[in-house]
C-alpha positions as CSV (number, residue, x, y, z in Angstrom):
1,M,74.3,-27.4,74.6
2,A,72.8,-29.7,71.9
3,K,72.5,-28.2,68.5
4,R,69.6,-28.8,66.1
5,K,70.2,-29.0,62.5
6,T,67.7,-27.0,60.6
7,T,67.3,-26.2,57.0
8,K,65.6,-23.4,55.2
9,R,63.2,-24.5,52.4
10,A,63.0,-22.8,49.1
11,E,60.4,-20.0,48.8
12,S,57.2,-21.3,47.3
13,P,53.4,-20.5,47.5
14,S,53.1,-23.1,50.3
15,K,56.2,-22.0,52.2
16,R,56.6,-23.6,55.6
17,T,58.5,-21.5,58.2
18,T,60.7,-22.7,61.1
19,R,61.7,-21.1,64.3
20,S,65.2,-20.6,63.1
21,K,67.0,-17.4,63.9
22,P,68.1,-15.2,61.1
23,E,71.6,-16.0,60.0
24,P,74.3,-13.8,58.6
25,Q,74.5,-13.3,54.9
26,E,77.9,-14.9,54.5
27,E,76.9,-18.2,56.0
28,K,73.7,-18.4,53.9
29,S,75.6,-18.0,50.7
30,A,78.2,-20.5,51.8
31,S,76.0,-23.4,52.7
32,P,72.2,-24.0,52.9
33,E,72.6,-25.7,56.3
34,T,73.0,-23.6,59.5
35,H,73.5,-24.7,63.2
36,E,72.1,-23.0,66.2
37,E,72.0,-23.9,69.8
38,V,68.8,-25.4,71.2
39,D,67.5,-25.1,74.7
40,P,67.4,-28.6,76.2
41,S,64.1,-27.8,77.7
42,E,62.5,-27.5,74.2
43,P,61.2,-30.7,72.6
44,T,63.3,-32.0,69.7
45,E,61.9,-32.8,66.3
46,T,61.6,-36.3,65.0
47,V,63.5,-37.6,62.0
48,E,60.4,-37.4,59.8
49,E,60.0,-33.7,60.7
50,Q,63.6,-33.1,60.0
51,K,63.2,-34.8,56.6
52,E,60.2,-32.6,56.0
53,N,62.2,-29.5,56.7
54,V,65.1,-30.5,54.5
55,E,65.1,-28.4,51.4
56,P,64.8,-30.5,48.2
57,E,67.7,-30.4,45.9
58,Q,67.3,-28.0,43.0
59,K,67.1,-29.9,39.8
60,K,67.9,-28.3,36.6
61,P,64.8,-28.3,34.4
62,E,65.2,-30.3,31.3
63,P,65.0,-28.3,28.1
64,K,61.5,-28.6,26.7
65,P,60.7,-28.1,23.0
66,D,59.3,-24.8,22.2
67,L,55.7,-25.9,21.8
68,K,53.3,-23.2,20.9
69,P,49.6,-24.1,21.1
70,T,48.0,-23.7,17.8
71,A,45.0,-21.6,17.4
72,A,43.0,-24.6,16.3
73,L,43.7,-26.4,19.6
74,F,41.9,-23.8,21.6
75,T,39.6,-22.2,19.0
76,P,39.2,-24.5,16.0
77,S,36.5,-22.4,14.5
78,K,38.9,-19.4,14.4
79,R,41.4,-21.5,12.6
80,L,38.8,-22.5,10.1
81,F,37.9,-18.9,9.3
82,D,41.4,-17.3,9.6
83,T,43.5,-19.8,7.6
84,P,43.6,-18.5,4.0
85,D,44.2,-21.9,2.4
86,R,41.3,-23.7,4.1
87,S,37.8,-23.5,2.8
88,T,35.0,-22.7,5.3
89,L,31.3,-23.0,5.5
90,L,31.1,-19.3,4.9
91,S,33.0,-19.6,1.7
92,P,31.6,-22.7,0.0
93,T,32.9,-21.7,-3.4
94,R,36.5,-22.2,-2.4
95,T,37.9,-25.6,-3.2
96,R,40.3,-27.5,-0.8
97,P,42.6,-30.5,-1.6
98,E,41.2,-33.9,-0.8
99,F,42.2,-35.0,2.7
100,K,43.8,-38.4,3.2
101,L,43.9,-40.2,6.5
102,P,47.5,-40.8,7.7
103,S,48.6,-44.4,8.5
104,E,49.0,-45.8,12.0
105,A,52.7,-45.8,11.7
106,T,52.7,-42.1,10.9
107,I,50.5,-41.3,13.9
108,S,52.7,-43.4,16.2
109,Q,55.8,-41.5,15.1
110,L,54.1,-38.2,15.7
111,F,53.1,-39.4,19.2
112,Q,56.7,-40.5,19.9
113,R,58.1,-37.2,18.7
114,K,55.3,-35.4,20.6
115,D,54.5,-33.3,17.6
116,L,51.4,-31.6,18.9
117,K,51.1,-29.3,15.9
118,A,50.9,-32.1,13.4
119,L,48.5,-34.1,15.6
120,T,46.3,-31.1,16.1
121,N,46.2,-30.5,12.3
122,I,45.2,-34.2,11.8
123,L,42.5,-33.8,14.4
124,N,41.2,-30.6,12.9
125,D,41.1,-32.2,9.5
126,L,39.2,-35.2,10.9
127,T,36.7,-33.0,12.7
128,S,36.2,-30.3,10.0
129,S,37.0,-31.7,6.5
130,K,34.6,-34.6,6.4
131,P,31.5,-32.9,7.8
132,E,32.2,-29.9,5.6
133,R,32.5,-32.1,2.5
134,M,29.3,-34.0,3.5
135,F,27.6,-30.7,4.0
136,Q,28.7,-29.4,0.6
137,D,27.6,-32.6,-1.1
138,Y,24.2,-32.5,0.8
139,K,23.8,-28.9,-0.1
140,K,24.4,-29.5,-3.8
141,L,22.1,-32.5,-3.8
142,S,19.4,-30.4,-2.1
143,E,19.8,-27.6,-4.6
144,R,19.5,-30.0,-7.5
145,K,16.4,-31.6,-6.0
146,Q,14.9,-28.1,-5.3
147,Q,15.6,-26.9,-8.8
148,A,14.1,-30.1,-10.3
149,S,11.0,-29.7,-8.1
150,E,10.6,-26.0,-9.1
151,T,10.9,-26.9,-12.8
152,L,8.3,-29.7,-12.4
153,I,5.9,-27.4,-10.5
154,S,6.3,-24.6,-13.1
155,N,5.6,-27.1,-15.9
156,L,2.6,-28.5,-14.1
157,T,1.3,-25.0,-13.4
158,K,1.6,-23.9,-17.1
159,E,-0.1,-27.1,-18.2
160,N,-2.9,-26.7,-15.7
161,Q,-3.4,-23.1,-16.9
162,K,-3.6,-24.2,-20.5
163,L,-6.1,-26.8,-19.6
164,R,-8.2,-24.3,-17.6
165,T,-8.1,-21.8,-20.5
166,G,-9.1,-24.5,-23.0
167,L,-12.0,-25.7,-20.8
168,K,-13.2,-22.1,-20.4
169,S,-13.1,-21.4,-24.1
170,A,-14.9,-24.7,-24.8
171,Q,-17.6,-23.8,-22.3
172,T,-17.9,-20.3,-23.7
173,D,-18.2,-21.5,-27.3
174,K,-20.9,-24.0,-26.2
175,T,-22.8,-21.3,-24.3
176,S,-22.5,-18.8,-27.1
177,T,-23.9,-21.3,-29.6
178,K,-26.9,-22.0,-27.4
179,E,-27.5,-18.3,-26.8
180,I,-27.3,-17.5,-30.5
181,E,-29.8,-20.2,-31.4
182,Q,-32.2,-18.9,-28.7
183,L,-31.8,-15.3,-29.9
184,K,-32.5,-16.3,-33.5
185,R,-35.7,-18.1,-32.4
186,Q,-36.8,-14.9,-30.4
187,V,-36.1,-12.7,-33.5
188,D,-38.2,-14.9,-35.7
189,A,-41.0,-14.8,-33.2
190,L,-40.8,-11.0,-32.9
191,K,-40.8,-10.6,-36.7
192,K,-44.0,-12.7,-37.0
193,E,-45.7,-10.7,-34.1
194,N,-44.7,-7.4,-35.7
195,A,-46.1,-8.4,-39.1
196,R,-49.3,-9.5,-37.5
197,L,-49.7,-6.1,-35.6
198,V,-48.9,-4.1,-38.7
199,A,-51.6,-6.0,-40.7
200,E,-54.1,-5.5,-37.9
201,H,-53.4,-1.8,-37.6
202,E,-53.8,-1.3,-41.4
203,S,-57.1,-3.2,-41.4
204,Q,-58.4,-1.1,-38.6
205,S,-57.2,2.2,-40.2
206,A,-59.0,1.2,-43.4
207,K,-62.2,0.6,-41.5
208,R,-62.1,3.9,-39.6
209,G,-61.0,6.1,-42.5
210,P,-61.8,9.8,-42.6
211,A,-64.3,9.7,-39.8
212,Q,-61.6,8.8,-37.3
213,R,-59.3,11.5,-38.5
214,E,-62.0,14.1,-38.2
215,S,-62.7,12.9,-34.7
216,K,-59.1,13.3,-33.7
217,M,-59.0,16.9,-35.1
218,E,-62.1,17.8,-33.1
219,E,-60.5,16.4,-30.0
220,A,-57.3,18.5,-30.6
221,V,-59.4,21.7,-31.2
222,A,-61.3,21.1,-28.0
223,E,-58.1,20.7,-26.0
224,L,-56.7,23.9,-27.4
225,D,-59.9,25.8,-26.4
226,L,-59.6,24.4,-22.9
227,V,-56.0,25.6,-22.7
228,G,-57.0,29.1,-23.9
229,T,-59.8,29.2,-21.3
230,K,-57.3,28.4,-18.6
231,L,-54.9,31.1,-19.8
232,E,-57.7,33.7,-19.9
233,I,-58.8,32.9,-16.3
234,M,-55.1,33.1,-15.2
235,E,-54.8,36.5,-16.9
236,L,-57.9,37.8,-15.2
237,L,-56.6,36.7,-11.8
238,T,-53.0,37.9,-12.1
239,G,-53.0,40.5,-14.9
240,L,-50.2,38.6,-16.5
241,S,-50.4,37.1,-20.0
242,C,-47.9,35.6,-22.6
243,L,-48.1,37.4,-25.9
244,E,-45.5,35.4,-27.8
245,Y,-43.1,32.5,-27.5
246,T,-40.0,32.0,-29.6
247,E,-36.7,30.1,-29.0
248,D,-33.2,29.9,-30.5
249,S,-30.2,27.6,-30.0
250,E,-29.5,29.0,-26.5
251,N,-32.7,30.5,-25.0
252,M,-36.4,30.3,-24.7
253,I,-37.9,33.8,-25.2
254,F,-41.3,34.7,-23.6
255,K,-42.9,38.1,-24.5
256,M,-45.0,39.0,-21.4
257,K,-47.7,41.6,-20.7
258,Q,-48.4,42.5,-17.1
259,A,-51.1,45.0,-16.4
260,G,-51.8,46.9,-13.2
261,E,-54.3,49.5,-12.0
262,T,-52.0,52.4,-13.0
263,C,-50.2,51.2,-16.1
264,T,-49.1,48.3,-18.2
265,L,-45.6,46.9,-18.8
266,I,-44.5,44.7,-21.7
267,Y,-41.2,42.9,-21.3
268,Q,-39.3,39.8,-22.4
269,L,-38.0,36.9,-20.2
270,L,-35.0,34.9,-21.6
271,I,-34.6,31.4,-20.0
272,S,-31.4,29.6,-20.9
273,K,-31.6,26.1,-22.3
274,L,-28.2,25.2,-20.9
275,G,-29.5,25.0,-17.3
276,A,-27.6,28.0,-16.0
277,G,-30.4,28.8,-13.6
278,E,-30.6,32.5,-14.6
279,I,-33.3,34.6,-16.2
280,V,-32.8,37.8,-18.2
281,Y,-35.4,40.6,-17.9
282,I,-35.6,43.1,-20.9
283,P,-38.3,45.8,-20.6
284,I,-39.8,47.0,-23.9
285,L,-40.1,50.8,-23.9
286,E,-40.3,51.4,-27.6
287,H,-43.8,51.9,-29.2
288,G,-43.2,49.7,-32.2
289,D,-41.8,46.8,-30.1
290,G,-44.7,47.0,-27.6
291,E,-48.3,47.2,-28.7
292,P,-48.5,48.6,-32.3
293,D,-52.3,48.8,-32.0
294,L,-52.0,51.4,-29.2
295,D,-51.7,55.0,-30.5
296,S,-48.7,57.1,-29.7
297,A,-50.4,59.4,-27.2
298,D,-51.6,56.5,-25.0
299,W,-48.2,54.8,-25.2
300,A,-46.4,58.0,-24.2
301,E,-48.8,58.5,-21.2
302,N,-48.3,54.8,-20.2
303,L,-44.6,55.2,-20.5
304,D,-44.6,58.3,-18.3
305,K,-46.5,56.5,-15.6
306,L,-44.1,53.6,-15.8
307,G,-41.2,56.0,-15.1
308,K,-43.0,57.2,-12.0
309,V,-44.0,53.9,-10.4
310,L,-41.1,51.5,-11.4
311,P,-37.7,51.5,-9.7
312,E,-34.8,52.5,-11.9
313,Y,-33.4,49.0,-12.1
314,L,-36.7,47.7,-13.6
315,L,-36.4,50.3,-16.4
316,D,-33.2,48.6,-17.6
317,N,-32.1,45.0,-18.4
318,L,-31.8,42.8,-15.4
319,T,-30.4,39.3,-14.7
320,F,-31.6,37.4,-11.7
321,P,-31.7,33.7,-10.5
322,S,-34.6,31.6,-11.5
323,S,-35.3,30.9,-7.8
324,T,-36.3,34.5,-7.3
325,L,-38.8,34.7,-10.2
326,Y,-41.8,34.8,-7.8
327,N,-40.3,37.7,-5.9
328,F,-39.7,39.5,-9.2
329,Y,-43.3,39.0,-10.2
330,N,-44.6,40.4,-6.8
331,K,-42.3,43.4,-7.0
332,L,-43.4,44.2,-10.5
333,G,-47.1,43.8,-9.6
334,R,-46.9,46.1,-6.5
335,S,-45.1,48.8,-8.6
336,L,-47.7,48.7,-11.4
337,N,-50.6,49.0,-8.9
338,K,-49.2,52.2,-7.3
339,K,-51.3,55.3,-7.6
340,V,-49.9,58.3,-9.4
341,E,-50.9,61.8,-8.2
């Protein structure tokens, strides 16, 4: 029988399998090639298929330099912030050495040596140092311009305020001068008018003389008579009259006489000048303080009747609000008009 030469390819993610039978372990370790009998009825593979199935020779990998990708190659921003000897945008106060562009020969040598670390550092310097330096220069220039602008604005504001103050003071002085002159003219006119009125009054008083003064006295007497008449008619209607009026620093004192059908009561009403809104009632039950002209027997009889008709609280001092004065008068009038058996 014809034998077909088959090879077993190395294991890989895209492994291609053949229809070879499993071989013993000894033969596999001795040689990668195995032979098996093939049925002549089966179709044979072409040369190209056989070449495809031939396992490639295992080549020893060449030793590669231990290249570790720098942090800047993948995350340049992290390198900028993590490297302690490199200034960053977040720490503008730190100073860094001046960067110098390497020569073409140096760059060629680095490419030939495949020095990725040095090339990456040069690339990072080119991409970070110059923009950062330009940013710092622009920032300083902007700060200087802003400071100069603020100083200029402050000076202009102060100067403007001084000019405004001076203008206001000048306007005020001008207005004050005009007002003073106008007031002086008004004072002079008023003085002249006052002198004219005084002279006119004196001339009229001299013409009228004693006759005018006598006429005024008569008018005052007539007015007093009219007031007396009014008081008399009020006494006839109400039975209440004011015997005396005095005042001190705190109160106005009215001595009142209220007569009824049964008896007569003499009392004082004290009204405060301080506006407290209260009235003090003081009944006069002593003969000497009441009506001295009335004899003792009549006074005693009147006092006895008062004790019978008046409530006990009206026989002693009493303080009440001024708003209840009318009620007090009515209560007192009803009591004095009671009949005594």
